[in-house]
PDBQT receptor file of N, H, CA, C and O in Angstrom, charges set to zero:
ATOM      1  N   ARG A   1     122.371  99.077 109.221  1.00  0.00    +0.000 N 
ATOM      2  CA  ARG A   1     121.445 100.137 108.879  1.00  0.00    +0.000 C 
ATOM      3  C   ARG A   1     120.095  99.595 108.466  1.00  0.00    +0.000 C 
ATOM      4  O   ARG A   1     119.101 100.321 108.490  1.00  0.00    +0.000 OA
ATOM      5  N   GLU A   2     120.045  98.332 108.088  1.00  0.00    +0.000 N 
ATOM      6  H   GLU A   2     120.852  97.743 108.069  1.00  0.00    +0.000 HD
ATOM      7  CA  GLU A   2     118.774  97.753 107.665  1.00  0.00    +0.000 C 
ATOM      8  C   GLU A   2     117.874  97.516 108.877  1.00  0.00    +0.000 C 
ATOM      9  O   GLU A   2     118.342  97.340 110.001  1.00  0.00    +0.000 OA
ATOM     10  N   LYS A   3     116.594  97.519 108.616  1.00  0.00    +0.000 N 
ATOM     11  H   LYS A   3     116.214  97.663 107.702  1.00  0.00    +0.000 HD
ATOM     12  CA  LYS A   3     115.610  97.281 109.666  1.00  0.00    +0.000 C 
ATOM     13  C   LYS A   3     114.661  96.182 109.193  1.00  0.00    +0.000 C 
ATOM     14  O   LYS A   3     114.048  96.294 108.131  1.00  0.00    +0.000 OA
ATOM     15  N   VAL A   4     114.548  95.147 109.972  1.00  0.00    +0.000 N 
ATOM     16  H   VAL A   4     115.046  95.056 110.834  1.00  0.00    +0.000 HD
ATOM     17  CA  VAL A   4     113.632  94.054 109.641  1.00  0.00    +0.000 C 
ATOM     18  C   VAL A   4     112.207  94.562 109.857  1.00  0.00    +0.000 C 
ATOM     19  O   VAL A   4     111.872  95.059 110.933  1.00  0.00    +0.000 OA
ATOM     20  N   VAL A   5     111.371  94.430 108.824  1.00  0.00    +0.000 N 
ATOM     21  H   VAL A   5     111.642  94.026 107.951  1.00  0.00    +0.000 HD
ATOM     22  CA  VAL A   5     109.983  94.878 108.947  1.00  0.00    +0.000 C 
ATOM     23  C   VAL A   5     109.027  93.712 109.131  1.00  0.00    +0.000 C 
ATOM     24  O   VAL A   5     107.884  93.903 109.547  1.00  0.00    +0.000 OA
ATOM     25  N   GLY A   6     109.490  92.498 108.822  1.00  0.00    +0.000 N 
ATOM     26  H   GLY A   6     110.418  92.342 108.484  1.00  0.00    +0.000 HD
ATOM     27  CA  GLY A   6     108.618  91.345 108.984  1.00  0.00    +0.000 C 
ATOM     28  C   GLY A   6     109.247  90.076 108.464  1.00  0.00    +0.000 C 
ATOM     29  O   GLY A   6     110.455  90.010 108.241  1.00  0.00    +0.000 OA
ATOM     30  N   TRP A   7     108.427  89.081 108.275  1.00  0.00    +0.000 N 
ATOM     31  H   TRP A   7     107.444  89.135 108.456  1.00  0.00    +0.000 HD
ATOM     32  CA  TRP A   7     108.898  87.767 107.871  1.00  0.00    +0.000 C 
ATOM     33  C   TRP A   7     107.755  87.020 107.202  1.00  0.00    +0.000 C 
ATOM     34  O   TRP A   7     106.617  87.490 107.196  1.00  0.00    +0.000 OA
ATOM     35  N   TYR A   8     108.063  85.844 106.633  1.00  0.00    +0.000 N 
ATOM     36  H   TYR A   8     108.987  85.463 106.638  1.00  0.00    +0.000 HD
ATOM     37  CA  TYR A   8     107.010  85.066 105.985  1.00  0.00    +0.000 C 
ATOM     38  C   TYR A   8     107.095  83.595 106.373  1.00  0.00    +0.000 C 
ATOM     39  O   TYR A   8     108.134  83.103 106.815  1.00  0.00    +0.000 OA
ATOM     40  N   SER A   9     105.981  82.918 106.197  1.00  0.00    +0.000 N 
ATOM     41  H   SER A   9     105.137  83.318 105.838  1.00  0.00    +0.000 HD
ATOM     42  CA  SER A   9     105.883  81.486 106.447  1.00  0.00    +0.000 C 
ATOM     43  C   SER A   9     105.031  80.893 105.334  1.00  0.00    +0.000 C 
ATOM     44  O   SER A   9     104.160  81.571 104.789  1.00  0.00    +0.000 OA
ATOM     45  N   THR A  10     105.274  79.636 104.994  1.00  0.00    +0.000 N 
ATOM     46  H   THR A  10     105.982  79.084 105.436  1.00  0.00    +0.000 HD
ATOM     47  CA  THR A  10     104.439  78.988 103.986  1.00  0.00    +0.000 C 
ATOM     48  C   THR A  10     103.188  78.446 104.648  1.00  0.00    +0.000 C 
ATOM     49  O   THR A  10     103.254  77.898 105.749  1.00  0.00    +0.000 OA
ATOM     50  N   GLY A  11     102.057  78.592 103.993  1.00  0.00    +0.000 N 
ATOM     51  H   GLY A  11     102.003  79.037 103.099  1.00  0.00    +0.000 HD
ATOM     52  CA  GLY A  11     100.745  78.258 104.542  1.00  0.00    +0.000 C 
ATOM     53  C   GLY A  11     100.371  76.810 104.358  1.00  0.00    +0.000 C 
ATOM     54  O   GLY A  11     101.253  75.958 104.252  1.00  0.00    +0.000 OA
ATOM     55  N   PRO A  12      99.135  76.516 104.317  1.00  0.00    +0.000 N 
ATOM     56  CA  PRO A  12      98.044  77.394 103.917  1.00  0.00    +0.000 C 
ATOM     57  C   PRO A  12      97.402  78.163 105.071  1.00  0.00    +0.000 C 
ATOM     58  O   PRO A  12      96.512  78.975 104.821  1.00  0.00    +0.000 OA
ATOM     59  N   LYS A  13      97.810  77.948 106.310  1.00  0.00    +0.000 N 
ATOM     60  H   LYS A  13      98.533  77.288 106.513  1.00  0.00    +0.000 HD
ATOM     61  CA  LYS A  13      97.181  78.685 107.411  1.00  0.00    +0.000 C 
ATOM     62  C   LYS A  13      98.238  79.029 108.458  1.00  0.00    +0.000 C 
ATOM     63  O   LYS A  13      99.360  78.526 108.416  1.00  0.00    +0.000 OA
ATOM     64  N   ILE A  14      97.863  79.884 109.384  1.00  0.00    +0.000 N 
ATOM     65  H   ILE A  14      96.951  80.294 109.418  1.00  0.00    +0.000 HD
ATOM     66  CA  ILE A  14      98.760  80.268 110.467  1.00  0.00    +0.000 C 
ATOM     67  C   ILE A  14      98.867  79.119 111.451  1.00  0.00    +0.000 C 
ATOM     68  O   ILE A  14      97.862  78.544 111.870  1.00  0.00    +0.000 OA
ATOM     69  N   ARG A  15     100.101  78.792 111.815  1.00  0.00    +0.000 N 
ATOM     70  H   ARG A  15     100.918  79.260 111.475  1.00  0.00    +0.000 HD
ATOM     71  CA  ARG A  15     100.353  77.732 112.794  1.00  0.00    +0.000 C 
ATOM     72  C   ARG A  15     100.753  78.335 114.131  1.00  0.00    +0.000 C 
ATOM     73  O   ARG A  15     101.087  79.517 114.207  1.00  0.00    +0.000 OA
ATOM     74  N   GLU A  16     100.721  77.541 115.167  1.00  0.00    +0.000 N 
ATOM     75  H   GLU A  16     100.450  76.581 115.105  1.00  0.00    +0.000 HD
ATOM     76  CA  GLU A  16     101.097  77.980 116.510  1.00  0.00    +0.000 C 
ATOM     77  C   GLU A  16     102.526  78.513 116.529  1.00  0.00    +0.000 C 
ATOM     78  O   GLU A  16     102.805  79.514 117.189  1.00  0.00    +0.000 OA
ATOM     79  N   ALA A  17     103.425  77.856 115.815  1.00  0.00    +0.000 N 
ATOM     80  H   ALA A  17     103.198  77.043 115.278  1.00  0.00    +0.000 HD
ATOM     81  CA  ALA A  17     104.823  78.300 115.759  1.00  0.00    +0.000 C 
ATOM     82  C   ALA A  17     104.938  79.672 115.089  1.00  0.00    +0.000 C 
ATOM     83  O   ALA A  17     105.799  80.466 115.467  1.00  0.00    +0.000 OA
ATOM     84  N   ASP A  18     104.083  79.963 114.097  1.00  0.00    +0.000 N 
ATOM     85  H   ASP A  18     103.383  79.318 113.790  1.00  0.00    +0.000 HD
ATOM     86  CA  ASP A  18     104.092  81.266 113.439  1.00  0.00    +0.000 C 
ATOM     87  C   ASP A  18     103.790  82.375 114.439  1.00  0.00    +0.000 C 
ATOM     88  O   ASP A  18     104.439  83.420 114.437  1.00  0.00    +0.000 OA
ATOM     89  N   LEU A  19     102.812  82.140 115.282  1.00  0.00    +0.000 N 
ATOM     90  H   LEU A  19     102.284  81.291 115.284  1.00  0.00    +0.000 HD
ATOM     91  CA  LEU A  19     102.442  83.133 116.292  1.00  0.00    +0.000 C 
ATOM     92  C   LEU A  19     103.569  83.329 117.306  1.00  0.00    +0.000 C 
ATOM     93  O   LEU A  19     103.816  84.448 117.756  1.00  0.00    +0.000 OA
ATOM     94  N   ALA A  20     104.244  82.247 117.662  1.00  0.00    +0.000 N 
ATOM     95  H   ALA A  20     104.042  81.338 117.296  1.00  0.00    +0.000 HD
ATOM     96  CA  ALA A  20     105.360  82.339 118.608  1.00  0.00    +0.000 C 
ATOM     97  C   ALA A  20     106.517  83.138 118.012  1.00  0.00    +0.000 C 
ATOM     98  O   ALA A  20     107.120  83.964 118.698  1.00  0.00    +0.000 OA
ATOM     99  N   ILE A  21     106.827  82.898 116.745  1.00  0.00    +0.000 N 
ATOM    100  H   ILE A  21     106.337  82.227 116.188  1.00  0.00    +0.000 HD
ATOM    101  CA  ILE A  21     107.900  83.638 116.075  1.00  0.00    +0.000 C 
ATOM    102  C   ILE A  21     107.536  85.113 115.982  1.00  0.00    +0.000 C 
ATOM    103  O   ILE A  21     108.380  85.972 116.236  1.00  0.00    +0.000 OA
ATOM    104  N   ASN A  22     106.304  85.416 115.626  1.00  0.00    +0.000 N 
ATOM    105  H   ASN A  22     105.618  84.718 115.420  1.00  0.00    +0.000 HD
ATOM    106  CA  ASN A  22     105.871  86.802 115.513  1.00  0.00    +0.000 C 
ATOM    107  C   ASN A  22     105.944  87.509 116.866  1.00  0.00    +0.000 C 
ATOM    108  O   ASN A  22     106.360  88.665 116.942  1.00  0.00    +0.000 OA
ATOM    109  N   ALA A  23     105.545  86.822 117.923  1.00  0.00    +0.000 N 
ATOM    110  H   ALA A  23     105.208  85.882 117.862  1.00  0.00    +0.000 HD
ATOM    111  CA  ALA A  23     105.615  87.401 119.266  1.00  0.00    +0.000 C 
ATOM    112  C   ALA A  23     107.065  87.666 119.671  1.00  0.00    +0.000 C 
ATOM    113  O   ALA A  23     107.358  88.678 120.307  1.00  0.00    +0.000 OA
ATOM    114  N   LEU A  24     107.967  86.764 119.306  1.00  0.00    +0.000 N 
ATOM    115  H   LEU A  24     107.730  85.942 118.789  1.00  0.00    +0.000 HD
ATOM    116  CA  LEU A  24     109.381  86.942 119.617  1.00  0.00    +0.000 C 
ATOM    117  C   LEU A  24     109.956  88.157 118.886  1.00  0.00    +0.000 C 
ATOM    118  O   LEU A  24     110.686  88.952 119.477  1.00  0.00    +0.000 OA
ATOM    119  N   LEU A  25     109.627  88.298 117.610  1.00  0.00    +0.000 N 
ATOM    120  H   LEU A  25     109.033  87.653 117.129  1.00  0.00    +0.000 HD
ATOM    121  CA  LEU A  25     110.085  89.472 116.859  1.00  0.00    +0.000 C 
ATOM    122  C   LEU A  25     109.522  90.760 117.462  1.00  0.00    +0.000 C 
ATOM    123  O   LEU A  25     110.245  91.749 117.588  1.00  0.00    +0.000 OA
ATOM    124  N   ALA A  26     108.262  90.758 117.829  1.00  0.00    +0.000 N 
ATOM    125  H   ALA A  26     107.674  89.955 117.727  1.00  0.00    +0.000 HD
ATOM    126  CA  ALA A  26     107.630  91.952 118.408  1.00  0.00    +0.000 C 
ATOM    127  C   ALA A  26     108.276  92.311 119.745  1.00  0.00    +0.000 C 
ATOM    128  O   ALA A  26     108.347  93.486 120.103  1.00  0.00    +0.000 OA
ATOM    129  N   LYS A  27     108.738  91.321 120.471  1.00  0.00    +0.000 N 
ATOM    130  H   LYS A  27     108.680  90.366 120.180  1.00  0.00    +0.000 HD
ATOM    131  CA  LYS A  27     109.374  91.556 121.773  1.00  0.00    +0.000 C 
ATOM    132  C   LYS A  27     110.662  92.362 121.615  1.00  0.00    +0.000 C 
ATOM    133  O   LYS A  27     110.968  93.205 122.459  1.00  0.00    +0.000 OA
ATOM    134  N   PHE A  28     111.416  92.116 120.552  1.00  0.00    +0.000 N 
ATOM    135  H   PHE A  28     111.167  91.431 119.867  1.00  0.00    +0.000 HD
ATOM    136  CA  PHE A  28     112.698  92.775 120.347  1.00  0.00    +0.000 C 
ATOM    137  C   PHE A  28     112.608  93.981 119.410  1.00  0.00    +0.000 C 
ATOM    138  O   PHE A  28     113.616  94.644 119.167  1.00  0.00    +0.000 OA
ATOM    139  N   ALA A  29     111.439  94.269 118.893  1.00  0.00    +0.000 N 
ATOM    140  H   ALA A  29     110.620  93.731 119.091  1.00  0.00    +0.000 HD
ATOM    141  CA  ALA A  29     111.261  95.402 117.981  1.00  0.00    +0.000 C 
ATOM    142  C   ALA A  29     110.354  96.433 118.641  1.00  0.00    +0.000 C 
ATOM    143  O   ALA A  29     109.587  96.102 119.545  1.00  0.00    +0.000 OA
ATOM    144  N   ASP A  30     110.440  97.664 118.196  1.00  0.00    +0.000 N 
ATOM    145  H   ASP A  30     111.063  97.932 117.461  1.00  0.00    +0.000 HD
ATOM    146  CA  ASP A  30     109.560  98.702 118.725  1.00  0.00    +0.000 C 
ATOM    147  C   ASP A  30     108.379  98.968 117.792  1.00  0.00    +0.000 C 
ATOM    148  O   ASP A  30     107.767 100.035 117.831  1.00  0.00    +0.000 OA
ATOM    149  N   TRP A  31     108.074  97.979 116.957  1.00  0.00    +0.000 N 
ATOM    150  H   TRP A  31     108.571  97.112 116.925  1.00  0.00    +0.000 HD
ATOM    151  CA  TRP A  31     106.943  98.065 116.034  1.00  0.00    +0.000 C 
ATOM    152  C   TRP A  31     106.321  96.671 115.904  1.00  0.00    +0.000 C 
ATOM    153  O   TRP A  31     106.911  95.677 116.330  1.00  0.00    +0.000 OA
ATOM    154  N   GLU A  32     105.151  96.611 115.324  1.00  0.00    +0.000 N 
ATOM    155  H   GLU A  32     104.672  97.418 114.978  1.00  0.00    +0.000 HD
ATOM    156  CA  GLU A  32     104.488  95.328 115.079  1.00  0.00    +0.000 C 
ATOM    157  C   GLU A  32     105.033  94.753 113.780  1.00  0.00    +0.000 C 
ATOM    158  O   GLU A  32     104.833  95.351 112.723  1.00  0.00    +0.000 OA
ATOM    159  N   PRO A  33     105.720  93.607 113.823  1.00  0.00    +0.000 N 
ATOM    160  CA  PRO A  33     106.287  93.040 112.594  1.00  0.00    +0.000 C 
ATOM    161  C   PRO A  33     105.202  92.593 111.615  1.00  0.00    +0.000 C 
ATOM    162  O   PRO A  33     104.115  92.178 112.018  1.00  0.00    +0.000 OA
ATOM    163  N   VAL A  34     105.516  92.686 110.332  1.00  0.00    +0.000 N 
ATOM    164  H   VAL A  34     106.399  93.023 110.005  1.00  0.00    +0.000 HD
ATOM    165  CA  VAL A  34     104.608  92.243 109.282  1.00  0.00    +0.000 C 
ATOM    166  C   VAL A  34     104.791  90.741 109.105  1.00  0.00    +0.000 C 
ATOM    167  O   VAL A  34     105.906  90.269 108.881  1.00  0.00    +0.000 OA
ATOM    168  N   MET A  35     103.706  89.999 109.206  1.00  0.00    +0.000 N 
ATOM    169  H   MET A  35     102.800  90.383 109.388  1.00  0.00    +0.000 HD
ATOM    170  CA  MET A  35     103.756  88.549 109.011  1.00  0.00    +0.000 C 
ATOM    171  C   MET A  35     102.966  88.207 107.751  1.00  0.00    +0.000 C 
ATOM    172  O   MET A  35     101.795  88.569 107.632  1.00  0.00    +0.000 OA
ATOM    173  N   VAL A  36     103.599  87.515 106.817  1.00  0.00    +0.000 N 
ATOM    174  H   VAL A  36     104.550  87.220 106.914  1.00  0.00    +0.000 HD
ATOM    175  CA  VAL A  36     102.963  87.136 105.560  1.00  0.00    +0.000 C 
ATOM    176  C   VAL A  36     102.887  85.619 105.496  1.00  0.00    +0.000 C 
ATOM    177  O   VAL A  36     103.891  84.935 105.694  1.00  0.00    +0.000 OA
ATOM    178  N   ILE A  37     101.714  85.099 105.224  1.00  0.00    +0.000 N 
ATOM    179  H   ILE A  37     100.899  85.655 105.063  1.00  0.00    +0.000 HD
ATOM    180  CA  ILE A  37     101.536  83.661 105.034  1.00  0.00    +0.000 C 
ATOM    181  C   ILE A  37     101.418  83.414 103.540  1.00  0.00    +0.000 C 
ATOM    182  O   ILE A  37     100.476  83.883 102.902  1.00  0.00    +0.000 OA
ATOM    183  N   CYS A  38     102.372  82.679 102.982  1.00  0.00    +0.000 N 
ATOM    184  H   CYS A  38     103.138  82.298 103.501  1.00  0.00    +0.000 HD
ATOM    185  CA  CYS A  38     102.392  82.369 101.548  1.00  0.00    +0.000 C 
ATOM    186  C   CYS A  38     101.784  80.989 101.360  1.00  0.00    +0.000 C 
ATOM    187  O   CYS A  38     102.329  79.991 101.830  1.00  0.00    +0.000 OA
ATOM    188  N   GLU A  39     100.668  80.940 100.680  1.00  0.00    +0.000 N 
ATOM    189  H   GLU A  39     100.225  81.751 100.298  1.00  0.00    +0.000 HD
ATOM    190  CA  GLU A  39     100.028  79.656 100.427  1.00  0.00    +0.000 C 
ATOM    191  C   GLU A  39     100.663  79.023  99.189  1.00  0.00    +0.000 C 
ATOM    192  O   GLU A  39     100.587  79.570  98.088  1.00  0.00    +0.000 OA
ATOM    193  N   VAL A  40     101.279  77.883  99.384  1.00  0.00    +0.000 N 
ATOM    194  H   VAL A  40     101.341  77.440 100.278  1.00  0.00    +0.000 HD
ATOM    195  CA  VAL A  40     101.936  77.172  98.298  1.00  0.00    +0.000 C 
ATOM    196  C   VAL A  40     100.883  76.333  97.577  1.00  0.00    +0.000 C 
ATOM    197  O   VAL A  40     100.128  75.586  98.199  1.00  0.00    +0.000 OA
ATOM    198  N   GLN A  41     100.851  76.473  96.248  1.00  0.00    +0.000 N 
ATOM    199  H   GLN A  41     101.465  77.080  95.742  1.00  0.00    +0.000 HD
ATOM    200  CA  GLN A  41      99.852  75.758  95.473  1.00  0.00    +0.000 C 
ATOM    201  C   GLN A  41     100.535  74.757  94.557  1.00  0.00    +0.000 C 
ATOM    202  O   GLN A  41     101.682  74.950  94.156  1.00  0.00    +0.000 OA
ATOM    203  N   ASP A  42      99.833  73.702  94.234  1.00  0.00    +0.000 N 
ATOM    204  H   ASP A  42      98.901  73.545  94.560  1.00  0.00    +0.000 HD
ATOM    205  CA  ASP A  42     100.409  72.656  93.381  1.00  0.00    +0.000 C 
ATOM    206  C   ASP A  42     100.167  72.895  91.891  1.00  0.00    +0.000 C 
ATOM    207  O   ASP A  42     100.512  72.046  91.069  1.00  0.00    +0.000 OA
ATOM    208  N   GLY A  43      99.590  74.015  91.540  1.00  0.00    +0.000 N 
ATOM    209  H   GLY A  43      99.309  74.705  92.209  1.00  0.00    +0.000 HD
ATOM    210  CA  GLY A  43      99.373  74.338  90.138  1.00  0.00    +0.000 C 
ATOM    211  C   GLY A  43      98.011  73.924  89.610  1.00  0.00    +0.000 C 
ATOM    212  O   GLY A  43      97.671  74.252  88.474  1.00  0.00    +0.000 OA
ATOM    213  N   THR A  44      97.221  73.209  90.408  1.00  0.00    +0.000 N 
ATOM    214  H   THR A  44      97.497  72.943  91.332  1.00  0.00    +0.000 HD
ATOM    215  CA  THR A  44      95.907  72.777  89.939  1.00  0.00    +0.000 C 
ATOM    216  C   THR A  44      94.829  73.814  90.224  1.00  0.00    +0.000 C 
ATOM    217  O   THR A  44      93.747  73.767  89.640  1.00  0.00    +0.000 OA
ATOM    218  N   GLU A  45      95.125  74.752  91.125  1.00  0.00    +0.000 N 
ATOM    219  H   GLU A  45      96.004  74.790  91.600  1.00  0.00    +0.000 HD
ATOM    220  CA  GLU A  45      94.149  75.784  91.456  1.00  0.00    +0.000 C 
ATOM    221  C   GLU A  45      94.674  77.148  91.018  1.00  0.00    +0.000 C 
ATOM    222  O   GLU A  45      95.882  77.371  90.939  1.00  0.00    +0.000 OA
ATOM    223  N   LYS A  46      93.751  78.042  90.740  1.00  0.00    +0.000 N 
ATOM    224  H   LYS A  46      92.770  77.860  90.805  1.00  0.00    +0.000 HD
ATOM    225  CA  LYS A  46      94.139  79.396  90.341  1.00  0.00    +0.000 C 
ATOM    226  C   LYS A  46      94.686  80.141  91.563  1.00  0.00    +0.000 C 
ATOM    227  O   LYS A  46      94.055  80.163  92.620  1.00  0.00    +0.000 OA
ATOM    228  N   ALA A  47      95.861  80.748  91.408  1.00  0.00    +0.000 N 
ATOM    229  H   ALA A  47      96.374  80.730  90.550  1.00  0.00    +0.000 HD
ATOM    230  CA  ALA A  47      96.480  81.506  92.499  1.00  0.00    +0.000 C 
ATOM    231  C   ALA A  47      95.724  82.813  92.708  1.00  0.00    +0.000 C 
ATOM    232  O   ALA A  47      95.163  83.375  91.768  1.00  0.00    +0.000 OA
ATOM    233  N   GLN A  48      95.716  83.284  93.938  1.00  0.00    +0.000 N 
ATOM    234  H   GLN A  48      96.173  82.828  94.702  1.00  0.00    +0.000 HD
ATOM    235  CA  GLN A  48      95.021  84.512  94.277  1.00  0.00    +0.000 C 
ATOM    236  C   GLN A  48      95.965  85.369  95.119  1.00  0.00    +0.000 C 
ATOM    237  O   GLN A  48      96.607  84.863  96.040  1.00  0.00    +0.000 OA
ATOM    238  N   LYS A  49      96.050  86.656  94.811  1.00  0.00    +0.000 N 
ATOM    239  H   LYS A  49      95.528  87.067  94.063  1.00  0.00    +0.000 HD
ATOM    240  CA  LYS A  49      96.874  87.579  95.574  1.00  0.00    +0.000 C 
ATOM    241  C   LYS A  49      95.971  88.465  96.416  1.00  0.00    +0.000 C 
ATOM    242  O   LYS A  49      94.964  88.982  95.934  1.00  0.00    +0.000 OA
ATOM    243  N   VAL A  50      96.339  88.632  97.670  1.00  0.00    +0.000 N 
ATOM    244  H   VAL A  50      97.157  88.212  98.062  1.00  0.00    +0.000 HD
ATOM    245  CA  VAL A  50      95.593  89.484  98.582  1.00  0.00    +0.000 C 
ATOM    246  C   VAL A  50      96.568  90.485  99.177  1.00  0.00    +0.000 C 
ATOM    247  O   VAL A  50      97.616  90.101  99.696  1.00  0.00    +0.000 OA
ATOM    248  N   PHE A  51      96.233  91.759  99.106  1.00  0.00    +0.000 N 
ATOM    249  H   PHE A  51      95.381  92.071  98.684  1.00  0.00    +0.000 HD
ATOM    250  CA  PHE A  51      97.091  92.803  99.633  1.00  0.00    +0.000 C 
ATOM    251  C   PHE A  51      96.375  93.519 100.771  1.00  0.00    +0.000 C 
ATOM    252  O   PHE A  51      95.179  93.799 100.691  1.00  0.00    +0.000 OA
ATOM    253  N   VAL A  52      97.117  93.806 101.822  1.00  0.00    +0.000 N 
ATOM    254  H   VAL A  52      98.089  93.578 101.887  1.00  0.00    +0.000 HD
ATOM    255  CA  VAL A  52      96.582  94.530 102.963  1.00  0.00    +0.000 C 
ATOM    256  C   VAL A  52      97.413  95.788 103.143  1.00  0.00    +0.000 C 
ATOM    257  O   VAL A  52      98.642  95.719 103.129  1.00  0.00    +0.000 OA
ATOM    258  N   SER A  53      96.773  96.928 103.312  1.00  0.00    +0.000 N 
ATOM    259  H   SER A  53      95.775  96.984 103.324  1.00  0.00    +0.000 HD
ATOM    260  CA  SER A  53      97.494  98.179 103.518  1.00  0.00    +0.000 C 
ATOM    261  C   SER A  53      98.197  98.158 104.871  1.00  0.00    +0.000 C 
ATOM    262  O   SER A  53      97.627  97.740 105.879  1.00  0.00    +0.000 OA
ATOM    263  N   VAL A  54      99.445  98.617 104.871  1.00  0.00    +0.000 N 
ATOM    264  H   VAL A  54      99.908  98.957 104.053  1.00  0.00    +0.000 HD
ATOM    265  CA  VAL A  54     100.237  98.683 106.097  1.00  0.00    +0.000 C 
ATOM    266  C   VAL A  54     100.585 100.144 106.326  1.00  0.00    +0.000 C 
ATOM    267  O   VAL A  54     101.117 100.797 105.429  1.00  0.00    +0.000 OA
ATOM    268  N   PRO A  55     100.292 100.678 107.532  1.00  0.00    +0.000 N 
ATOM    269  CA  PRO A  55     100.631 102.069 107.781  1.00  0.00    +0.000 C 
ATOM    270  C   PRO A  55     102.142 102.269 107.684  1.00  0.00    +0.000 C 
ATOM    271  O   PRO A  55     102.911 101.484 108.238  1.00  0.00    +0.000 OA
ATOM    272  N   THR A  56     102.565 103.319 106.980  1.00  0.00    +0.000 N 
ATOM    273  H   THR A  56     101.940 103.957 106.530  1.00  0.00    +0.000 HD
ATOM    274  CA  THR A  56     103.989 103.598 106.819  1.00  0.00    +0.000 C 
ATOM    275  C   THR A  56     104.275 105.059 107.112  1.00  0.00    +0.000 C 
ATOM    276  O   THR A  56     103.392 105.914 107.046  1.00  0.00    +0.000 OA
ATOM    277  N   GLU A  57     105.515 105.318 107.434  1.00  0.00    +0.000 N 
ATOM    278  H   GLU A  57     106.232 104.624 107.488  1.00  0.00    +0.000 HD
ATOM    279  CA  GLU A  57     105.959 106.683 107.685  1.00  0.00    +0.000 C 
ATOM    280  C   GLU A  57     107.293 106.863 106.987  1.00  0.00    +0.000 C 
ATOM    281  O   GLU A  57     108.210 106.063 107.175  1.00  0.00    +0.000 OA
ATOM    282  N   VAL A  58     107.405 107.906 106.185  1.00  0.00    +0.000 N 
ATOM    283  H   VAL A  58     106.660 108.555 106.032  1.00  0.00    +0.000 HD
ATOM    284  CA  VAL A  58     108.645 108.197 105.474  1.00  0.00    +0.000 C 
ATOM    285  C   VAL A  58     109.241 109.453 106.081  1.00  0.00    +0.000 C 
ATOM    286  O   VAL A  58     108.575 110.484 106.172  1.00  0.00    +0.000 OA
ATOM    287  N   GLY A  59     110.482 109.367 106.490  1.00  0.00    +0.000 N 
ATOM    288  H   GLY A  59     111.023 108.530 106.416  1.00  0.00    +0.000 HD
ATOM    289  CA  GLY A  59     111.130 110.522 107.097  1.00  0.00    +0.000 C 
ATOM    290  C   GLY A  59     112.491 110.769 106.460  1.00  0.00    +0.000 C 
ATOM    291  O   GLY A  59     113.053 109.896 105.799  1.00  0.00    +0.000 OA
ATOM    292  N   GLN A  60     113.004 111.965 106.669  1.00  0.00    +0.000 N 
ATOM    293  H   GLN A  60     112.548 112.675 107.206  1.00  0.00    +0.000 HD
ATOM    294  CA  GLN A  60     114.307 112.313 106.135  1.00  0.00    +0.000 C 
ATOM    295  C   GLN A  60     114.944 113.363 107.018  1.00  0.00    +0.000 C 
ATOM    296  O   GLN A  60     114.268 114.049 107.784  1.00  0.00    +0.000 OA
ATOM    297  N   THR A  61     116.260 113.478 106.898  1.00  0.00    +0.000 N 
ATOM    298  H   THR A  61     116.809 112.920 106.276  1.00  0.00    +0.000 HD
ATOM    299  CA  THR A  61     116.960 114.531 107.609  1.00  0.00    +0.000 C 
ATOM    300  C   THR A  61     116.935 115.791 106.748  1.00  0.00    +0.000 C 
ATOM    301  O   THR A  61     116.523 115.747 105.588  1.00  0.00    +0.000 OA
ATOM    302  N   GLU A  62     117.372 116.902 107.310  1.00  0.00    +0.000 N 
ATOM    303  H   GLU A  62     117.707 116.938 108.252  1.00  0.00    +0.000 HD
ATOM    304  CA  GLU A  62     117.360 118.161 106.561  1.00  0.00    +0.000 C 
ATOM    305  C   GLU A  62     118.190 118.071 105.290  1.00  0.00    +0.000 C 
ATOM    306  O   GLU A  62     117.795 118.603 104.253  1.00  0.00    +0.000 OA
ATOM    307  N   ALA A  63     119.354 117.392 105.361  1.00  0.00    +0.000 N 
ATOM    308  H   ALA A  63     119.675 116.960 106.204  1.00  0.00    +0.000 HD
ATOM    309  CA  ALA A  63     120.216 117.260 104.192  1.00  0.00    +0.000 C 
ATOM    310  C   ALA A  63     119.552 116.435 103.097  1.00  0.00    +0.000 C 
ATOM    311  O   ALA A  63     119.779 116.690 101.914  1.00  0.00    +0.000 OA
ATOM    312  N   GLU A  64     118.751 115.466 103.461  1.00  0.00    +0.000 N 
ATOM    313  H   GLU A  64     118.567 115.258 104.422  1.00  0.00    +0.000 HD
ATOM    314  CA  GLU A  64     118.085 114.612 102.472  1.00  0.00    +0.000 C 
ATOM    315  C   GLU A  64     116.912 115.306 101.799  1.00  0.00    +0.000 C 
ATOM    316  O   GLU A  64     116.486 114.892 100.721  1.00  0.00    +0.000 OA
ATOM    317  N   GLU A  65     116.384 116.356 102.420  1.00  0.00    +0.000 N 
ATOM    318  H   GLU A  65     116.730 116.692 103.295  1.00  0.00    +0.000 HD
ATOM    319  CA  GLU A  65     115.255 117.077 101.846  1.00  0.00    +0.000 C 
ATOM    320  C   GLU A  65     115.659 117.902 100.623  1.00  0.00    +0.000 C 
ATOM    321  O   GLU A  65     114.816 118.217  99.783  1.00  0.00    +0.000 OA
ATOM    322  N   ILE A  66     116.925 118.247 100.519  1.00  0.00    +0.000 N 
ATOM    323  H   ILE A  66     117.610 117.991 101.201  1.00  0.00    +0.000 HD
ATOM    324  CA  ILE A  66     117.408 119.119  99.447  1.00  0.00    +0.000 C 
ATOM    325  C   ILE A  66     117.367 118.428  98.115  1.00  0.00    +0.000 C 
ATOM    326  O   ILE A  66     117.739 119.018  97.101  1.00  0.00    +0.000 OA
TER     327      ILE A  66
């Protein structure tokens, strides 16, 4: 019942293999998978969080609406 929405890779930048994995996931999915690049820091620099809005759709059946 679960649906994979995306995956992550450790950064600091996008690699060729990351693009290949994302393309493979998109090939077998009917949506564009979410790809997150996590930049690993050694603790000497201040961490920064960046958020990007992702379009979402919430649906329910008639029984779930009650």
